[in-house]
C-alpha positions as a Markdown table, in Angstrom:
| # | Residue | x | y | z |
|---|---|---|---|---|
| 1 | Met | 24.9 | 313.8 | 63.1 |
| 2 | Ser | 23.2 | 311.2 | 60.5 |
| 3 | Ile | 23.8 | 311.0 | 56.9 |
| 4 | Gly | 19.9 | 312.3 | 56.9 |
| 5 | Glu | 20.8 | 315.1 | 58.6 |
| 6 | Phe | 24.0 | 315.9 | 56.8 |
| 7 | Ile | 22.2 | 316.0 | 53.6 |
| 8 | Trp | 19.5 | 318.5 | 55.2 |
| 9 | Cys | 22.2 | 320.9 | 55.8 |
| 10 | Leu | 23.4 | 321.1 | 52.5 |
| 11 | Leu | 20.5 | 322.3 | 51.3 |
| 12 | Pro | 19.2 | 325.7 | 50.0 |
| 13 | Arg | 17.7 | 327.8 | 53.2 |
| 14 | Ala | 14.6 | 327.7 | 50.7 |
| 15 | Tyr | 14.0 | 324.5 | 51.2 |
| 16 | Lys | 14.5 | 324.6 | 55.1 |
| 17 | Arg | 11.5 | 326.7 | 55.7 |
| 18 | Ile | 8.9 | 324.0 | 56.6 |
| 19 | Lys | 9.3 | 322.4 | 59.4 |
| 20 | Gln | 11.1 | 319.0 | 59.6 |
| 21 | Ser | 8.2 | 317.3 | 61.1 |
| 22 | Val | 6.0 | 317.7 | 57.8 |
| 23 | Ser | 8.6 | 318.6 | 55.3 |
| 24 | Glu | 8.4 | 316.1 | 52.3 |
| 25 | Ile | 12.2 | 317.1 | 51.6 |
| 26 | Tyr | 13.0 | 316.2 | 55.4 |
| 27 | Met | 11.7 | 312.7 | 54.9 |
| 28 | Leu | 13.4 | 312.4 | 51.5 |
| 29 | Cys | 16.9 | 313.4 | 52.8 |
| 30 | Ser | 16.1 | 310.7 | 55.9 |
| 31 | Ala | 15.2 | 307.8 | 53.5 |
| 32 | Val | 18.0 | 308.6 | 51.5 |
| 33 | Gly | 20.3 | 308.7 | 54.6 |
| 34 | Glu | 19.5 | 305.6 | 55.8 |
| 35 | Lys | 19.7 | 303.9 | 52.6 |
| 36 | Tyr | 23.4 | 305.5 | 51.8 |
| 37 | Glu | 24.4 | 304.2 | 55.3 |
| 38 | Glu | 23.3 | 300.7 | 54.2 |
| 39 | Ile | 24.8 | 300.9 | 50.8 |
| 40 | Met | 28.8 | 302.1 | 52.9 |
| 41 | Gln | 28.3 | 299.0 | 55.0 |
| 42 | Leu | 27.5 | 296.7 | 51.9 |
| 43 | Ile | 30.7 | 298.3 | 50.5 |
| 44 | Phe | 32.7 | 297.7 | 53.4 |
| 45 | Ser | 31.5 | 293.8 | 53.6 |
| 46 | Ile | 32.3 | 293.8 | 50.3 |
| 47 | Arg | 35.8 | 295.2 | 50.6 |
| 48 | Arg | 36.6 | 293.1 | 53.3 |
| 49 | Ala | 35.5 | 289.9 | 51.3 |
| 50 | Trp | 37.6 | 290.8 | 48.4 |
| 51 | Leu | 41.4 | 290.2 | 50.3 |
| 52 | Ile | 41.9 | 287.5 | 51.0 |
| 53 | Glu | 43.5 | 289.0 | 54.3 |
| 54 | Thr | 40.0 | 290.0 | 55.7 |
| 55 | Ala | 37.7 | 287.5 | 53.9 |
| 56 | Pro | 35.2 | 286.0 | 56.1 |
| 57 | Glu | 34.9 | 282.1 | 55.4 |
| 58 | Trp | 32.0 | 282.1 | 52.9 |
| 59 | Ala | 34.3 | 284.6 | 50.8 |
| 60 | Leu | 37.6 | 282.0 | 51.4 |
| 61 | Ala | 35.7 | 279.5 | 49.6 |
| 62 | Leu | 35.3 | 281.8 | 46.5 |
| 63 | His | 39.1 | 282.8 | 46.3 |
| 64 | Gly | 40.0 | 278.9 | 46.8 |
| 65 | Ile | 37.6 | 278.7 | 43.1 |
| 66 | Asp | 39.1 | 281.0 | 41.6 |
| 67 | Arg | 42.9 | 280.0 | 42.7 |
| 68 | Arg | 42.2 | 276.2 | 42.3 |
| 69 | Met | 42.7 | 275.6 | 45.8 |
| 70 | Pro | 39.6 | 274.3 | 47.3 |
| 71 | Arg | 39.8 | 273.5 | 51.1 |
| 72 | Leu | 40.9 | 270.6 | 52.8 |
| 73 | Pro | 38.6 | 268.3 | 54.9 |
| 74 | Asp | 38.4 | 270.2 | 58.9 |
| 75 | Glu | 41.1 | 272.5 | 57.6 |
| 76 | Pro | 41.5 | 275.2 | 60.1 |
| 77 | Thr | 40.4 | 278.6 | 58.8 |
| 78 | Glu | 43.4 | 280.6 | 58.9 |
| 79 | Val | 45.4 | 277.6 | 57.7 |
| 80 | Tyr | 43.3 | 278.1 | 54.7 |
| 81 | Arg | 44.1 | 281.9 | 54.3 |
| 82 | Gln | 47.9 | 281.5 | 54.3 |
| 83 | Arg | 47.4 | 278.7 | 51.7 |
| 84 | Leu | 45.3 | 280.9 | 49.4 |
| 85 | Leu | 47.9 | 284.1 | 50.4 |
| 86 | Gly | 50.0 | 281.6 | 49.3 |
| 87 | Ala | 48.8 | 280.3 | 45.6 |
| 88 | Tyr | 50.2 | 283.0 | 43.2 |
| 89 | Ala | 53.8 | 282.2 | 44.6 |
| 90 | Thr | 52.7 | 278.3 | 44.3 |
| 91 | Tyr | 52.0 | 278.7 | 40.5 |
| 92 | Ala | 54.2 | 281.7 | 39.4 |
| 93 | Leu | 57.4 | 280.1 | 40.5 |
| 94 | Gly | 56.0 | 276.2 | 40.2 |
| 95 | Gly | 58.8 | 273.6 | 39.0 |
| 96 | Thr | 61.2 | 275.5 | 41.3 |
| 97 | Asn | 63.0 | 275.3 | 44.5 |
| 98 | Thr | 62.3 | 278.8 | 45.3 |
| 99 | Gly | 58.6 | 278.5 | 44.4 |
| 100 | Ile | 58.6 | 275.5 | 47.5 |
| 101 | Ile | 60.1 | 277.8 | 49.7 |
| 102 | Glu | 58.0 | 280.7 | 48.5 |
| 103 | Ala | 54.8 | 278.6 | 48.9 |
| 104 | Leu | 55.6 | 277.4 | 52.3 |
| 105 | Lys | 56.2 | 280.9 | 53.5 |
| 106 | Ala | 52.9 | 281.6 | 53.5 |
| 107 | Leu | 52.4 | 279.1 | 56.2 |
| 108 | Asn | 55.2 | 280.7 | 57.9 |
| 109 | Leu | 57.4 | 278.0 | 57.4 |
| 110 | Glu | 61.5 | 278.3 | 56.3 |
| 111 | Val | 62.6 | 275.6 | 55.2 |
| 112 | Thr | 65.6 | 274.4 | 53.3 |
| 113 | Ile | 66.2 | 271.9 | 50.2 |
| 114 | Glu | 68.5 | 269.7 | 50.3 |
| 115 | Glu | 69.6 | 268.1 | 47.1 |
| 116 | Leu | 70.4 | 264.5 | 47.0 |
| 117 | Tyr | 72.8 | 264.4 | 44.0 |
| 118 | Lys | 74.9 | 266.7 | 45.5 |
| 119 | Thr | 75.9 | 263.8 | 48.0 |
| 120 | Asp | 75.0 | 260.7 | 45.8 |
| 121 | Pro | 74.9 | 261.4 | 41.8 |
| 122 | Thr | 72.2 | 258.2 | 41.7 |
| 123 | Lys | 69.7 | 260.1 | 43.5 |
| 124 | Lys | 69.6 | 262.9 | 40.4 |
| 125 | Ser | 66.0 | 264.0 | 41.2 |
| 126 | Glu | 65.5 | 263.6 | 44.5 |
| 127 | Met | 65.3 | 266.1 | 47.8 |
| 128 | Asn | 64.9 | 266.3 | 51.4 |
| 129 | Ile | 62.9 | 269.5 | 52.9 |
| 130 | Val | 63.9 | 270.5 | 56.1 |
| 131 | Val | 61.2 | 273.1 | 58.6 |
| 132 | Ser | 63.8 | 274.9 | 60.7 |
| 133 | Asn | 61.8 | 277.9 | 62.5 |
| 134 | Leu | 58.6 | 276.0 | 64.5 |
| 135 | Thr | 57.3 | 277.9 | 67.2 |
| 136 | Glu | 54.2 | 275.3 | 68.0 |
| 137 | Pro | 53.2 | 272.3 | 67.2 |
| 138 | Ile | 52.0 | 271.3 | 63.6 |
| 139 | Ser | 48.9 | 269.4 | 63.0 |
| 140 | Leu | 48.1 | 266.6 | 60.8 |
| 141 | Ile | 45.9 | 269.0 | 58.8 |
| 142 | Lys | 48.9 | 271.4 | 58.4 |
| 143 | Leu | 51.1 | 268.2 | 57.4 |
| 144 | Lys | 48.4 | 267.6 | 54.5 |
| 145 | Ser | 48.6 | 271.3 | 53.2 |
| 146 | Ile | 52.2 | 271.4 | 53.1 |
| 147 | Gln | 52.4 | 267.9 | 51.4 |
| 148 | Leu | 49.8 | 269.5 | 48.7 |
| 149 | Ile | 51.4 | 272.7 | 48.6 |
| 150 | Ile | 55.0 | 270.8 | 47.6 |
| 151 | Lys | 53.4 | 268.2 | 44.9 |
| 152 | Lys | 51.7 | 271.3 | 43.5 |
| 153 | Thr | 55.0 | 273.3 | 43.3 |
| 154 | Lys | 57.8 | 271.0 | 42.6 |
| 155 | Ala | 59.2 | 270.3 | 39.4 |
| 156 | Ser | 57.2 | 267.0 | 37.4 |
| 157 | His | 60.4 | 265.0 | 37.4 |
| 158 | Ala | 61.3 | 265.6 | 41.1 |
| 159 | Lys | 60.7 | 263.1 | 44.0 |
| 160 | Leu | 60.9 | 264.0 | 47.2 |
| 161 | Ala | 62.8 | 261.7 | 49.6 |
| 162 | Ser | 61.6 | 263.3 | 52.7 |
| 163 | Phe | 60.0 | 265.7 | 54.6 |
| 164 | Met | 61.3 | 266.7 | 58.0 |
| 165 | Val | 59.7 | 268.8 | 60.9 |
| 166 | Val | 62.0 | 268.6 | 64.2 |
| 167 | Gln | 59.4 | 268.2 | 67.2 |
| 168 | Thr | 59.5 | 266.4 | 70.1 |
| 169 | Trp | 57.0 | 263.6 | 71.5 |
| 170 | Asp | 56.1 | 266.4 | 74.1 |
| 171 | Glu | 54.8 | 268.7 | 70.8 |
| 172 | Tyr | 53.3 | 265.8 | 68.8 |
| 173 | Asp | 50.8 | 265.2 | 72.0 |
| 174 | Ala | 50.2 | 268.6 | 71.9 |
| 175 | Ala | 48.9 | 268.8 | 68.2 |
| 176 | Asn | 46.6 | 265.7 | 69.6 |
| 177 | Ile | 47.7 | 263.4 | 66.7 |
| 178 | Thr | 46.6 | 260.1 | 67.4 |
| 179 | Trp | 48.7 | 256.8 | 66.3 |
| 180 | Asp | 46.4 | 255.9 | 63.8 |
| 181 | Glu | 47.3 | 259.1 | 61.8 |
| 182 | Leu | 50.9 | 258.6 | 62.5 |
| 183 | Asp | 50.5 | 255.5 | 61.2 |
| 184 | Ala | 48.9 | 257.3 | 58.0 |
| 185 | Leu | 51.9 | 259.1 | 57.7 |
| 186 | Glu | 54.1 | 256.0 | 56.8 |
| 187 | Ile | 56.9 | 256.9 | 59.6 |
| 188 | Thr | 59.4 | 254.4 | 60.7 |
| 189 | Trp | 59.7 | 254.7 | 64.5 |
| 190 | Asp | 63.8 | 255.5 | 63.6 |
| 191 | Glu | 62.9 | 258.1 | 61.6 |
| 192 | Phe | 60.1 | 259.5 | 64.1 |
| 193 | Asp | 62.8 | 259.8 | 66.8 |
| 194 | Leu | 64.7 | 262.1 | 64.3 |
| 195 | Gly | 61.3 | 264.1 | 63.9 |
| 196 | Gly | 58.1 | 263.9 | 61.7 |
| 197 | Trp | 58.4 | 262.8 | 58.6 |
| 198 | Leu | 56.1 | 263.1 | 55.4 |
| 199 | Asn | 56.2 | 261.3 | 52.5 |
| 200 | Ala | 55.1 | 262.6 | 48.9 |
C-alpha cells in the first residue's frame, strides 16, 4: 500500500463515494503521497549525511570544514572518516598525551608514549610514540594523517623524537610505498630495519 492509498483509507466514507478513477480527492491523496515519499527519502539522506559514520563523501567535506580538518590529497574516504571521528578528542584533549592516544584510537591504532626525560633528563620535551596493534600494512597516506594528528594534539613545547610502526619488508611491499616515498620520510636504513619511522 502506498502512502497515497493509506491517506485515502483514513478519509471518512463520505469522501470515498466517488470512484477513485474520477475522484479529485483521490488524485490529491495520490499526489500528496508521492511528495511525502520523496520528502521522507530526502529526510533519510539528510540524516545519513548528518552523521560522520554514514555520511557520503560530499558531506564528509562539510564535516571537515566544520572541524577545521581538511582532507589530505589522495586520502582514502574511510581514513578521512576515522580522522573526523577523532576530531573532538583531538581538540578537547589537545596538548596532552591522553589526547594523542585518544585521537589515534580513531584510526584504530593503539599507541604507547615514551617520555625520554625519564631515562635522559636532558631530553625534557622529547617523546617516542610506538604503534603496537597493526593488523594490516600502513600506507604513506595514513602515515601523513597520523603525523597531522600528532602535530595538532601534542603540547606546543613537545618534540616528537620518533614515531615507530613495527612492520616487515613484505608489509611495506603490500602497502605499495615507493623508495622515493620512504626517502621523503627521512628514514635511515638502520632505523628502517627496526620498523617504520615518521619524524615530526
